[in-house]
C-alpha positions in Angstrom: 10.0 27.9 -11.5 12.6 25.5 -10.0 12.7 21.6 -11.3 11.2 19.5 -9.1 12.9 16.3 -9.1 10.9 13.1 -10.3 9.8 10.6 -7.0 11.6 7.3 -7.3 15.3 6.1 -7.2 16.8 5.5 -10.1 16.5 1.7 -10.8 20.5 0.8 -10.8 20.7 2.5 -7.7 18.1 0.7 -6.2 19.4 -2.6 -7.2 22.9 -1.7 -5.7 21.1 -0.4 -2.6 19.0 -3.8 -2.3 22.4 -5.7 -2.6 24.1 -3.9 0.4 20.9 -4.7 2.4 21.4 -8.1 1.8 25.2 -7.8 2.6 24.6 -6.1 5.6 22.1 -8.9 6.4 24.6 -11.5 6.1 27.4 -10.0 7.9 25.0 -9.1 11.0 23.9 -13.1 10.9 27.6 -14.3 10.5 28.5 -12.1 13.7 25.7 -13.7 15.3 26.6 -17.2 14.7 23.1 -18.3 15.5 21.5 -19.8 12.1 18.3 -21.2 13.9 17.2 -17.8 15.4 18.8 -15.6 13.2 19.4 -17.5 9.8 21.0 -15.3 7.1 20.4 -14.8 3.0 22.6 -17.8 2.5 19.7 -19.9 4.4 16.6 -17.6 3.8 17.3 -17.1 0.0 17.6 -20.8 -1.1 14.0 -21.7 0.4 12.7 -18.5 -1.4 14.2 -19.9 -4.6 12.8 -23.2 -4.2 9.3 -22.3 -3.2 9.0 -20.3 -6.4 10.9 -22.5 -8.4 8.8 -25.6 -7.5 6.0 -23.9 -7.5 4.6 -24.6 -3.8 4.8 -20.9 -3.0 2.5 -19.5 -6.3 -1.1 -20.5 -5.3 -0.3 -18.4 -1.4 1.1 -15.6 -3.5 -2.0 -15.3 -5.9 -4.2 -15.4 -2.6 -2.6 -12.9 -1.2 -2.0 -10.5 -4.2 -5.5 -11.1 -5.0 -7.0 -9.7 -1.7 -4.1 -6.8 -2.0 -5.6 -5.7 -5.6 -9.5 -5.9 -4.4 -8.8 -4.3 -1.1 -6.6 -1.8 -2.5 -9.0 -0.7 -5.3 -12.2 -0.5 -2.9 -10.1 1.7 -0.3 -8.9 4.1 -3.0 -12.2 4.4 -4.8 -14.1 5.1 -1.5 -11.3 7.0 -0.1 -11.1 9.1 -3.1 -14.7 10.0 -3.3 -15.0 11.1 0.3 -11.7 12.9 0.6 -12.7 15.1 -2.5 -16.2 15.7 -0.9 -14.8 16.8 2.5 -12.2 19.0 0.6 -14.9 21.0 -1.2 -17.4 20.9 1.1 -16.5 22.7 4.4 -19.6 22.2 6.4 -19.4 18.3 5.5 -16.1 18.3 6.5 -16.7 19.9 10.1 -19.2 17.0 10.9 -17.2 14.4 9.4 -13.6 15.2 10.6 -14.1 13.7 13.9 -15.2 10.5 12.4 -12.1 10.3 10.3 -9.9 10.8 13.5 -11.7 8.0 15.3 -11.4 5.8 12.4 -7.6 6.5 11.9 -7.1 5.6 15.5 -8.9 2.4 15.7 -6.3 -0.2 15.7 -6.2 -2.5 12.4 -6.4 -5.6 14.9 -9.7 -4.5 16.4 -11.1 -4.0 12.9 -10.1 -7.1 11.7 -11.3 -9.2 14.6 -14.7 -7.5 14.6 -15.1 -7.9 10.9 -14.2 -11.9 11.7 -16.9 -11.8 14.2 -19.7 -10.0 12.6 -19.6 -11.1 9.0 -17.7 -14.7 9.6 -14.3 -16.2 8.9 -14.8 -15.6 4.9 -13.2 -13.5 2.3 -15.6 -10.7 2.4 -14.4 -10.2 5.9 -11.0 -10.3 5.2 -11.3 -7.8 2.1 -13.5 -5.5 4.2 -11.2 -5.5 7.4 -8.7 -4.4 5.0 -10.4 -1.7 2.9 -11.8 -0.3 6.3 -8.5 0.0 7.7 -7.4 2.0 4.8 -10.0 4.7 3.6 -9.4 6.6 6.5 -5.9 7.5 5.7 -6.8 7.9 1.7 -9.9 10.4 2.6 -7.5 12.3 4.7 -4.7 12.7 1.8 -7.4 13.5 -0.9 -9.0 15.8 1.4 -5.9 17.8 2.2 -5.3 17.6 -2.0 -8.8 19.4 -2.4 -8.2 22.1 0.0 -4.7 22.9 -1.4 -6.3 23.3 -4.9 -5.6 26.3 -6.9 -8.9 28.5 -6.6 -7.6 30.9 -9.3 -7.4 28.1 -12.1 -11.4 27.0 -10.9 -12.2 30.9 -11.5 -10.3 30.9 -14.9 -12.2 27.7 -15.8 -15.6 29.3 -14.9 -14.9 32.6 -16.7 -13.8 30.3 -19.7 -17.3 28.6 -19.3 -15.3 25.0 -19.5 -17.5 21.8 -19.5 -17.8 20.3 -16.0 -15.9 17.0 -17.5 -13.0 19.5 -19.1 -12.6 21.4 -15.8 -12.2 18.1 -14.0 -9.5 16.6 -16.6 -7.5 19.6 -16.9 -8.1 21.5 -13.6 -8.7 19.4 -10.9 -7.3 15.8 -11.7 -3.6 17.5 -12.5 -3.6 19.1 -9.1 -4.6 16.0 -7.4 -2.6 13.5 -9.1 0.6 13.9 -6.9 -1.8 13.5 -3.6 -3.5 10.2 -5.6 0.0 9.0 -6.2 1.2 9.7 -2.7 -2.1 7.7 -1.5 -1.6 4.7 -3.8 1.8 4.3 -2.6 1.7 4.5 0.9 -1.6 2.4 0.6 0.0 -0.7 -1.0 2.5 -0.6 1.6 0.0 -0.6 4.2 -2.5 -2.8 2.7 -0.4 -5.6 2.0 0.9 -5.8 5.8 -2.7 -5.8 6.6 -3.6 -8.4 4.7 -1.0 -10.6 6.2 -2.2 -10.1 9.4 -6.3 -10.9 8.3 -4.6 -14.2 6.8 -2.5 -15.2 9.9 -5.7 -14.5 12.0 -8.7 -16.5 10.0 -7.6 -17.6 6.4 -6.5 -20.8 5.3 -4.2 -19.8 2.4 -1.9 -17.0 1.5 1.3 -15.6 2.6 0.1 -14.8 5.9 -1.4 -18.1 7.0 2.0 -19.7 5.8 3.7 -17.6 8.3 1.3 -18.7 10.6 2.5 -22.2 10.1 6.2 -21.3 10.1 5.4 -19.5 13.4 3.9 -22.8 14.8 6.8 -24.6 14.0 9.3 -21.7 15.0 10.7 -21.9 11.7 12.1 -18.4 11.5 14.1 -19.1 7.9 10.3 -20.1 6.5 9.0 -16.9 7.8 11.8 -14.8 6.3 11.3 -16.8 3.3 7.7 -16.2 2.8 7.8 -12.8 3.6 10.4 -11.9 1.2 8.6 -13.5 -1.5 5.5 -10.8 -1.3 8.3 -8.3 -0.6 9.7 -8.6 -4.1 6.6 -8.6 -5.7 5.5 -5.1 -4.0 9.0 -4.1 -4.9 8.3 -4.8 -8.5 4.9 -3.0 -8.4 6.9 0.2 -6.8 9.7 0.1 -9.3 7.6 -0.5 -12.5 4.1 0.7 -11.8 3.7 3.1 -9.0 7.2 5.0 -9.3 6.7 5.9 -13.2 2.8 7.0 -12.2 4.1 9.4 -9.5 6.8 10.9 -11.9 4.1 11.1 -14.8 1.6 12.7 -11.9 4.3 15.8 -11.0 5.3 16.2 -14.6 2.5 18.8 -15.0 5.0 20.8 -12.1 8.0 21.0 -14.0 8.9 23.9 -16.4 
């Protein structure tokens, strides 16, 4: 069996790639020569550094990160359970597949506005709006993973009369692990973007709220500094948590 490359970019290569991206950004900003409308990293990064060192950004970073974590946990839990049910129950999947298709195509903005109108401008509505937008995607990815499982392994487990928990741990979960990993990595990238929109529209703290204030002041450097602060956190989560988990999830496929 050919060895499957582990997902994730080696960390030194990733760091060099980020530095090249910063260099490209600086070159484009210098070529445009308009610091007010196209600030380069020499203007944005000091704003970011100041906000982190002085602590003025930290409460908003914490608020946004908290919403991301809660919405992510809810979406992954409900989406995974729903996807597994649909993957192992074809009759249920035939009934609910149109629902999933509709849910996948409802714009996130519509869901956010409706949650704020129905529930109110509060934290519950913000978390619900984000989770509802993510659940269908997780369900579809896990449904496909459940469909793609090897039936021969299930037959072998039944032949040897493996207990249900052992079957789940040693047969089902290893086959679903790559799909869970993909859903998590795609989900975290999508969820934090939706959280920013939720905060932009109806919260009084968080990175999205600060970007709203920068937008009103036409402070492009501030918008980029606040956005980069959370991008840096998401890069750390990707490199330190999600990529290692993805490699571990695919280890069983290697010879």
